[in-house]
ZAGUMAR-638840 format. One line per field, with one value per residue (C-alpha): residue in three letters; residue number from 1; y, z, x. Coordinates in steps of 0.1 Angstrom, whole numbers, plus 2048, in hexadecimal, padded with zeros to 3 digits. Layout:
<atoms>
code: [ala_...]
pos: [NUM_...]
yy: [Y_...]
zz: [Z_...]
xx: [X_...]
</atoms>
This chain:
<atoms>
code: [met_asn_ala_pro_glu_pro_asp_arg_ser_leu_asn_phe_val_glu_gln_ile_val_gln_ala_asp_gln_glu_thr_asn_arg_trp_asp_gly_arg_val_his_thr_arg_phe_pro_pro_glu_pro_asn_gly_tyr_leu_his_ile_gly_his_ala_lys_ser_ile_cys_leu_asn_phe_gly_ile_ala_glu_lys_phe_asn_gly_ser_cys_asn_leu_arg_phe_asp_asp_thr_asn_pro_thr_lys_glu_glu_val_glu_phe_val_glu_ser_ile_lys_asp_asp_ile_arg_trp_leu_gly_phe_asp_trp_gln_asp_arg_glu_tyr_phe_ala_ser_asp_tyr_phe_glu_gln_leu_tyr_gln_trp_ala_cys_gln_leu_ile_gly_glu_gly_leu_ala_phe_val_cys_glu_leu_thr_pro_asp_glu_met_arg_ser_his_arg_gly_thr_leu_thr_glu_pro_gly_ile_ala_ser_pro_tyr_arg_asp_arg_pro_ala_glu_glu_asn_gln_glu_leu_phe_ala_arg_met_arg_ala_gly_glu_phe_pro_asp_gly_ser_arg_thr_leu_arg_ala_lys_ile_asp_met_ala_asn_pro_asn_leu_asn_leu_arg_asp_pro_val_met_tyr_arg_ile_leu_his_thr_glu_his_his_arg_thr_gly_asn_gln_trp_cys_ile_tyr_pro_thr_tyr_asp_phe_thr_his_gly_gln_ser_asp_ser_ile_glu_asn_ile_thr_his_ser_ile_cys_thr_leu_glu_phe_glu_asn_his_arg_pro_leu_tyr_asp_trp_tyr_cys_gln_ser_leu_lys_ile_tyr_his_pro_gln_gln_ile_glu_phe_ala_arg_leu_asn_leu_thr_tyr_thr_val_leu_ser_lys_arg_arg_leu_leu_glu_leu_val_ala_gln_asn_his_val_ser_gly_trp_asp_asp_pro_arg_met_pro_thr_leu_ser_gly_leu_arg_arg_arg_gly_phe_thr_ala_gly_ser_ile_arg_gln_phe_cys_asp_thr_ile_gly_ile_ala_lys_ala_thr_ser_thr_ile_asp_val_gly_val_leu_glu_asn_ser_val_arg_glu_asp_leu_asn_lys_thr_ala_ser_arg_val_met_ala_val_gln_lys_pro_leu_lys_leu_val_leu_ile_asp_tyr_pro_glu_asp_gln_val_glu_met_leu_gln_ala_val_asn_asn_pro_glu_asp_pro_glu_ala_gly_ser_arg_asp_val_pro_leu_ser_arg_glu_leu_tyr_ile_glu_arg_asp_asp_phe_his_glu_asn_pro_pro_gly_lys_phe_phe_arg_leu_lys_pro_gly_gly_glu_val_arg_leu_arg_tyr_ala_tyr_ile_ile_arg_cys_glu_lys_val_ile_lys_asp_asp_asp_gly_asn_ile_val_glu_leu_his_cys_ser_his_asp_ala_asp_ser_arg_ser_gly_met_pro_gly_ala_gly_arg_arg_val_lys_gly_thr_leu_his_trp_val_ser_ala_asn_his_cys_leu_arg_ala_glu_val_arg_leu_tyr_asp_arg_leu_phe_leu_lys_glu_asp_pro_ser_asp_val_ala_glu_gly_glu_asn_tyr_leu_asp_asn_leu_asn_pro_glu_ser_leu_gln_thr_leu_thr_asp_cys_arg_val_glu_pro_ser_leu_ala_glu_ala_gln_pro_gly_asp_arg_phe_gln_phe_glu_arg_leu_gly_tyr_tyr_ser_val_asp_arg_asp_ser_gln_pro_glu_leu_leu_val_leu_asn_arg_thr_val_ser_leu_arg_asp_ser_trp_ala_lys_leu_gln_lys_thr_gln_gln_gln_gly_lys_lys_lys_ala_asn_ser_gly]
pos: [1_2_3_4_5_6_7_8_9_10_11_12_13_14_15_16_17_18_19_20_21_22_23_24_25_26_27_28_29_30_31_32_33_34_35_36_37_38_39_40_41_42_43_44_45_46_47_48_49_50_51_52_53_54_55_56_57_58_59_60_61_62_63_64_65_66_67_68_69_70_71_72_73_74_75_76_77_78_79_80_81_82_83_84_85_86_87_88_89_90_91_92_93_94_95_96_97_98_99_100_101_102_103_104_105_106_107_108_109_110_111_112_113_114_115_116_117_118_119_120_121_122_123_124_125_126_127_128_129_130_131_132_133_134_135_136_137_138_139_140_141_142_143_144_145_146_147_148_149_150_151_152_153_154_155_156_157_158_159_160_161_162_163_164_165_166_167_168_169_170_171_172_173_174_175_176_177_178_179_180_181_182_183_184_185_186_187_188_189_190_191_192_193_194_195_196_197_198_199_200_201_202_203_204_205_206_207_208_209_210_211_212_213_214_215_216_217_218_219_220_221_222_223_224_225_226_227_228_229_230_231_232_233_234_235_236_237_238_239_240_241_242_243_244_245_246_247_248_249_250_251_252_253_254_255_256_257_258_259_260_261_262_263_264_265_266_267_268_269_270_271_272_273_274_275_276_277_278_279_280_281_282_283_284_285_286_287_288_289_290_291_292_293_294_295_296_297_298_299_300_301_302_303_304_305_306_307_308_309_310_311_312_313_314_315_316_317_318_319_320_321_322_323_324_325_326_327_328_329_330_331_332_333_334_335_336_337_338_339_340_341_342_343_344_345_346_347_348_349_350_351_352_353_354_355_356_357_358_359_360_361_362_363_364_365_366_367_368_369_370_371_372_373_374_375_376_377_378_379_380_381_382_383_384_385_386_387_388_389_390_391_392_393_394_395_396_397_398_399_400_401_402_403_404_405_406_407_408_409_410_411_412_413_414_415_416_417_418_419_420_421_422_423_424_425_426_427_428_429_430_431_432_433_434_435_436_437_438_439_440_441_442_443_444_445_446_447_448_449_450_451_452_453_454_455_456_457_458_459_460_461_462_463_464_465_466_467_468_469_470_471_472_473_474_475_476_477_478_479_480_481_482_483_484_485_486_487_488_489_490_491_492_493_494_495_496_497_498_499_500_501_502_503_504_505_506_507_508_509_510_511_512_513_514_515_516_517_518_519_520_521_522_523_524_525_526_527_528_529_530_531_532_533_534_535_536_537_538_539_540_541_542_543_544_545_546_547_548_549_550_551_552_553_554_555_556_557_558_559_560_561_562_563_564_565_566_567_568_569_570_571]
yy: [C8D_C73_C71_C50_C37_C41_C1E_C1D_C35_C3A_C21_C2D_C2E_C41_C59_C5F_C65_C7D_C91_C93_CA1_CBA_CC7_CC5_CB0_CA0_CBE_CAD_C8D_C69_C50_C2C_C0B_BE6_BD6_BB0_B99_B82_B63_B53_B58_B73_B67_B76_B89_B9C_BA4_BB8_BCD_BD0_BDD_BF5_C04_C06_C0F_C2D_C39_C37_C47_C65_C6A_C5E_C43_C21_C10_BEB_BE5_BC3_BBF_BA9_BAA_B84_B72_B50_B50_B66_B5C_B6B_B54_B64_B87_B7F_B6D_B8C_BA3_B8C_B8B_BB0_BB6_B9B_BAD_BCB_BE2_BF3_C01_C10_C17_C17_BF5_BF4_BDC_BE2_BD4_BF4_C07_BF0_C09_C26_C11_C07_C2C_C34_C18_C27_C49_C3A_C2A_C4B_C5C_C41_C32_C10_BF7_BD5_BB9_B97_B86_B66_B66_B51_B6A_B87_B77_B71_B95_BA3_BA1_B9E_BB4_BB9_BB8_BCE_BBF_BBD_BD2_BC1_BC2_BD0_BED_C08_C01_C21_C2D_C29_C04_BFE_C0E_BF8_BD8_BE1_BE7_BC5_BB5_BC3_BB6_B93_B8D_B7E_B5E_B5D_B66_B70_B95_BAD_BD2_BDE_BFF_C0F_C19_C0E_BEB_BF5_C01_BF0_BEA_BCD_BD8_BF6_BE1_BE6_BD4_BC4_BD9_BC2_B9D_B8A_B72_B64_B5C_B66_B7F_B7B_B9E_BA9_B87_B86_BAB_BAB_B94_BAA_BB1_BCA_BBF_BC7_BE1_BF3_BF2_BF9_C1D_C28_C19_C2B_C4B_C47_C42_C60_C4B_C5E_C42_C22_C0A_BE8_BCD_BCF_BB9_BD6_BEF_BE7_BED_C10_C21_C11_C1C_C40_C3D_C34_C51_C6A_C5F_C61_C82_C77_C7B_C6A_C58_C4F_C2A_C1F_BFC_BE8_BC6_BAA_B91_B71_B58_B39_B16_B21_B2E_B4E_B4A_B49_B31_B19_B1D_B15_AF5_AEB_AEE_ADF_AC1_ABA_ABF_AD3_AD2_AF4_B19_B1B_AFC_B07_AFF_B18_B3B_B49_B61_B49_B2C_B40_B4B_B27_B1D_B36_B54_B75_B94_BA7_B8E_B92_BB8_BB6_B9F_BB8_BD4_BC0_BB7_BDB_BE8_BE9_BEC_BCF_BAB_B94_B74_B74_B56_B47_B47_B6D_B67_B4B_B62_B7D_B66_B58_B7B_B84_B64_B65_B85_B7A_B54_B42_B27_B04_AE2_AC7_AA6_A9D_A7A_A6E_A57_A4D_A55_A49_A5A_A3A_A4C_A64_A5D_A4C_A61_A83_AA0_AC0_AE0_AF2_B16_B1B_B3D_B45_B5B_B66_B83_B91_B93_B9D_B7B_B6C_B47_B27_B07_AE7_AC5_AAE_A89_A68_A5F_A78_A7A_A88_A8C_A6C_A7E_A8B_A69_A56_A34_A37_A5D_A6E_A88_AAA_A9A_AAB_A9C_A7C_A5C_A3D_A49_A6D_A8A_AA6_AC0_ABE_AE1_AF3_AD3_ABB_AAD_A89_A6C_A4F_A2F_A15_A11_9FB_9EB_9D6_9B4_9C4_9D8_9F9_A11_A16_A24_A35_A31_A4E_A5B_A7F_A97_AA3_AC1_ACE_ADF_B05_B11_AF2_AF1_ADF_AF5_B04_AE3_AE4_ACA_AD1_AC6_AD2_ABF_AC8_AAF_AA9_A96_A75_A77_A9B_AA2_AA5_A92_AA6_AA2_AB7_ABF_AC7_ADC_AE1_AF3_AE9_AE6_AD5_AEF_B14_B1B_B02_B0A_AFD_ADC_AC5_AC4_AB4_ABB_AD7_AE8_ACD_AB4_AC8_AC4_AB9_A97_A9E_AC1_AB4_A9B_A93_A87_A78_A6E_A8E_A9B_ABE_ACE_AD2_AF8_AF4_AE5_B06_B0F_B1C_B1B_B36_B36_B35_B26_B1F_AFA_AFD_AF1_AE8_B06_B1B_B0B_B16_B05_AF9_AFD_AD6_AD4_AC2_AC2_A9F_AA5_AC5_ACA_AE1_AED_AF4_B18_B17_B05_B14_B17_AF6_AF4_ACE_AC8_ADD_AC9_AA8_AB3_ABD_A9C_A89_A9D_A95_A70_A72_A83_A69_A4D_A5C_A61]
zz: [2BC_2B4_291_27F_278_259_24A_244_23D_254_252_24D_272_27A_25E_26E_290_281_26F_28F_2A1_285_288_2AE_2AD_2CF_2DE_2D4_2E7_2DB_2F1_2E6_2F7_2F3_2FE_2FF_30C_327_318_30B_305_2ED_2CB_2AF_2A1_2C2_2C0_2A1_2B4_2D3_2BD_2AB_2CA_2E1_2C3_2B9_2DD_2DE_2BC_2C3_2E8_2F3_30B_306_31F_326_32A_32F_31E_339_332_32D_34E_33F_32B_33E_358_36E_35D_33C_34B_359_339_325_33B_33A_314_310_327_315_2F4_304_30B_32B_333_354_36C_350_357_354_352_341_362_372_35F_365_37C_363_346_359_35F_33B_331_349_338_315_323_332_310_2FE_2ED_2FE_309_31B_303_30B_2E9_2EB_2D8_2BC_2B9_2B9_29C_288_28D_283_25D_242_22E_215_22C_24B_26D_281_2A0_2C1_2D0_2F0_2DD_2E7_30C_321_32E_352_34D_33C_359_372_35E_359_37E_385_36C_380_3A0_393_391_36E_361_347_324_32D_327_316_315_2F1_2E1_2CD_2AC_28A_281_25C_25C_241_25C_270_28E_292_293_2B8_2C5_2E7_302_320_326_346_351_375_374_38B_37D_382_391_39C_3A9_3AC_3AD_38B_378_35A_343_327_304_2F3_2DC_2FA_30E_2F5_2EB_30D_31D_303_30D_332_32C_314_2F8_2D8_2BF_2C5_2AE_2A6_28C_26C_277_28D_270_26D_293_291_28A_2AA_2BD_2B1_2B8_2DD_2E2_2D0_2E1_304_2FB_309_2FD_2DC_2D1_2AD_2A3_288_279_26B_25B_274_26F_25C_25C_247_257_277_287_29A_2A6_2CD_2CA_2B5_2CA_2E8_2D6_2CF_2F4_302_2EA_2F1_2CE_2DE_301_30C_303_303_2ED_2D5_2B7_2C2_2B3_2D6_2E3_300_2E7_2D0_2EE_2FA_2D7_2D8_2C6_2D3_2DB_2C2_2A6_2AC_2AC_28C_27C_285_276_256_24E_255_25B_240_239_221_22F_225_230_23A_233_254_244_249_26F_26D_25B_275_291_27B_275_29A_2A8_28D_29E_2C2_2C7_2D2_2BB_2C8_2BA_2BF_2AF_2AD_29E_2AA_297_2A9_298_2A4_29A_298_295_2B2_2D4_2EB_30A_2F8_2FB_2E8_2F0_2D0_2CD_2BF_2B6_2CA_2B0_28F_28D_2AF_2B4_2D9_2E0_2E1_2DF_2F3_2F7_2E7_2F0_2D5_2DD_2CB_2CC_2BD_2B2_290_281_272_254_24D_243_224_21A_1F6_1F2_1D6_1C1_1D0_1F3_203_225_232_21D_21B_211_211_224_238_251_275_27F_292_28F_276_254_257_23F_243_243_24F_255_272_271_28A_282_271_25A_26B_26C_290_28E_276_278_26B_268_26D_25D_27B_267_25D_27D_27F_285_276_255_242_250_22D_21D_211_20F_205_224_249_264_288_2A3_2C9_2DE_2E9_30C_313_303_315_30E_302_2F6_2D7_2CC_2A8_2A1_27F_274_287_267_246_231_22D_235_250_248_225_22B_219_221_243_24F_265_26A_283_266_259_278_270_281_27F_28E_2AB_2A8_2C9_2C7_2E9_2E3_2D7_2E1_2E7_2EF_315_313_317_33A_34A_331_340_333_319_30E_2E8_2D2_2AE_2A9_28E_26C_27C_288_2A6_2C7_2E9_30B_316_339_33A_33C_35A_366_359_337_323_30F_2F1_2D9_2B5_2AE_289_271_25D_238_22B_207_209_218_1FC_1E2_1F2_1F1_1CD_1C4_1D7_1C5_1A4_1AC_1B5_194_181_193_18D_168]
xx: [5FB_616_621_618_633_646_645_61F_603_5E5_5C9_5A6_59D_5BD_5B4_592_5A2_5BC_5A1_58D_5AB_5B1_58D_58E_56F_574_586_5A7_59F_5A5_595_58F_585_589_568_56B_54F_55F_54F_56F_594_5A1_5AC_5C2_5A4_5A1_5C6_5BE_5A4_5BB_5D8_5C1_5B0_5CE_5E4_5CF_5CE_5F4_5F9_5E3_5EC_5CA_5BD_5AE_596_592_56D_55E_53C_52D_508_502_509_501_522_53A_554_56F_588_582_585_5A7_5B3_5A9_5BD_5DB_5DA_5D8_5F5_609_603_614_5F6_5EB_5C9_5D7_5BA_59F_590_56B_54D_52C_51E_52B_511_4F2_4E0_4E6_4DB_4BC_4B4_4BA_4A2_488_48E_486_467_45B_460_44C_46B_46B_452_44F_447_438_43E_453_474_464_447_45F_472_453_448_469_463_47D_495_478_45A_453_44F_430_42C_42A_407_417_428_40E_40D_40B_42D_421_418_43A_44C_43A_440_465_469_458_470_48D_47D_47D_458_459_46A_486_47B_458_45D_476_47B_47C_484_467_477_469_45C_45F_483_498_4B3_4A5_4BA_4A2_482_47B_49A_49C_4AD_4A9_4A1_49A_4B6_4B4_4D9_4F5_50D_533_535_512_507_4E1_4DC_4CD_4B5_4B1_4CF_4D4_4DC_4FD_4ED_4DD_4FD_518_512_508_527_53C_529_52F_554_556_564_56B_56F_55C_56E_55E_55D_549_52C_521_51E_4F8_4F5_504_4E2_4D5_4F5_4ED_4C8_4CD_4E6_4D0_4B0_4C0_4D1_4F2_516_519_53A_541_53F_558_558_575_578_57D_59A_594_5B0_5B5_5B5_5A5_584_581_55E_55C_540_554_573_55E_552_575_57E_55D_55E_583_58F_5AB_5BA_5AC_5AA_5D0_5D6_5F2_5DC_5C2_5C2_5BD_5D8_5DF_5E3_5FA_60E_612_61C_638_62B_638_624_639_631_60C_60E_623_609_5ED_601_609_5E5_5D9_5B6_59D_577_576_574_590_5A1_5C5_5DB_5E8_60A_60C_608_623_63B_636_642_65E_66B_669_679_694_6A1_69C_69C_6BC_6C8_6CC_6D0_6B5_6AD_689_68C_6AE_6C5_6E5_705_727_748_75C_77E_777_786_76C_774_778_760_765_753_74A_73F_71D_70D_6EE_6DE_6EF_6D6_6E1_707_701_6F1_713_71B_718_72C_71E_72E_739_741_745_720_707_6E3_6D9_6B7_6AA_69D_6C1_6CC_6C0_6CD_6C1_6BE_6AB_6BB_6C5_6C7_6E4_6E3_6F4_6F5_70B_72E_722_731_720_72B_71F_714_731_746_756_74F_745_741_728_73C_722_6FD_6F2_6D0_6BC_6AD_68F_6A4_69F_6BC_6C7_6EA_703_728_73B_75E_768_781_795_7A2_780_775_775_799_7A8_7BB_79F_783_77E_776_752_736_712_700_701_6EF_6E5_6ED_6EF_708_6F8_709_700_6DE_6BD_69E_680_65C_655_632_62E_610_600_5E1_5C1_5AC_5B2_5A1_5A9_584_579_555_558_546_52E_509_503_527_535_556_561_562_580_595_5B8_5BF_5E5_5E4_5F9_616_628_64C_656_67B_68B_6AE_6B9_6DB_6E3_6E1_6BB_6BF_6B4_699_678_654_650_674_678_692_69A_6A3_6BC_6AF_68D_67A_670_666_659_65C_63A_62C_629_64F_65F_683_687_676_675_655_657_63D_646_63B_641_659_675_671_67D_686_68D_66A_65B_66E_664_63F_642_651_636_61B_62C_62B_606_5FE_613_601_5DF_5E7]
</atoms>
């Protein structure tokens, strides 16, 4: 057994696994599985389960299967199967040759269903779904037995065979387990095992027209695969008695089901149904829209696999349900990219700046550090010329207090270059600022006599004659409220969509070192944030997605000031 990481204690699932190994409960084996249904793309909540199941297998020298729970052909697609595999590989996990499908076991599951029928533990029911619901009872009242519950086993066998043969229409019959209609756990009140669906399956085609339910499939699939620890989210805790009942009644190998709290994240939704609605109703551009909490969306936005794994490790594994602030996820990627992302200079809202005392035909190549966190990353050359672009927000004609950027008559340092002074502001006929004329201190560059002269502000910039055009997409949280489901009567979570979750800037400028940048490459735009090259990029126009902003004390101060003004005005 591998020793746990020294920087954290074992979570409660790992403690169970360790105890089982110490008692030799499973003959020293550890065998987990990750069993997604291929009815959508994986999201950040699935990453928690992936890291847990594959992580435990890795920690305890065990194995982890990938098994697709494909028992509902109306919702499942090959596209989702392939995307799931891509996401797991991207996260850094490998199921090797242990790729399975619940549909692999359809014949065995059918035979087990026949076994339960023969032992008087299952029956064919002709109640409609509405009738079945009305018969189920409540938490305080027992259910009503189906009038078909006491059919002879031989009749049930015949009817079940005819269901398989396709003789009955959809919804006309089900196969139900015969357990206890008075059980306090509603899941044990004669649950459905099979339903009729004349629908083509993505793997088995039209071979089957009856399909097992999740509850009937789950434990038996675990049994077939010799799983030791069947780890699932907390909503299946009340299903565990049913999991146990099927394994015990069939007298088959019986894995242990363990439940943990699923991930809840602020300012987003992690329901596949709701994510599908967002896609189907065009509230987002697709499953990999960078505003989506899907792994493909996060990857496209610029999140690294390492940051996702670190996030999952940070939040830990617990029994109690809680909601994690999305800021924890953002901090994880900040920490990761701070160590790995190359620094570049980019201007999102360009304002032209002319160094009036700089030679018109002169170009200097200045050395810029690629990553101060990684000395081995080296440096790059950045061209400086007479005409530059700076960030429009870095100039203020009538600045408020504590504004340490550029202003009329003010001085700042250009990153890696000179100290400049704003001498003149040029405006168009409408009074808009279109250009700044500045002088520079020729002795203030690194290596010059005046290099040590200090000013309070440092600005990023790009050379107007050398920079590349780019489109920058600024992504914000998809919803306005921490809990998108917090709505007034008559509204739904879609009413909390953030109309400003995407802002597209089409006239940005980036330094020429990005000319060879490829989709997926990540950078820190100095003073702005972390960005990733999008797959929409073309040779003539780079497209970059903002992954996450840097912590900006000025922005925070501005926000505080604005809030103060609002309070004053309202008072």
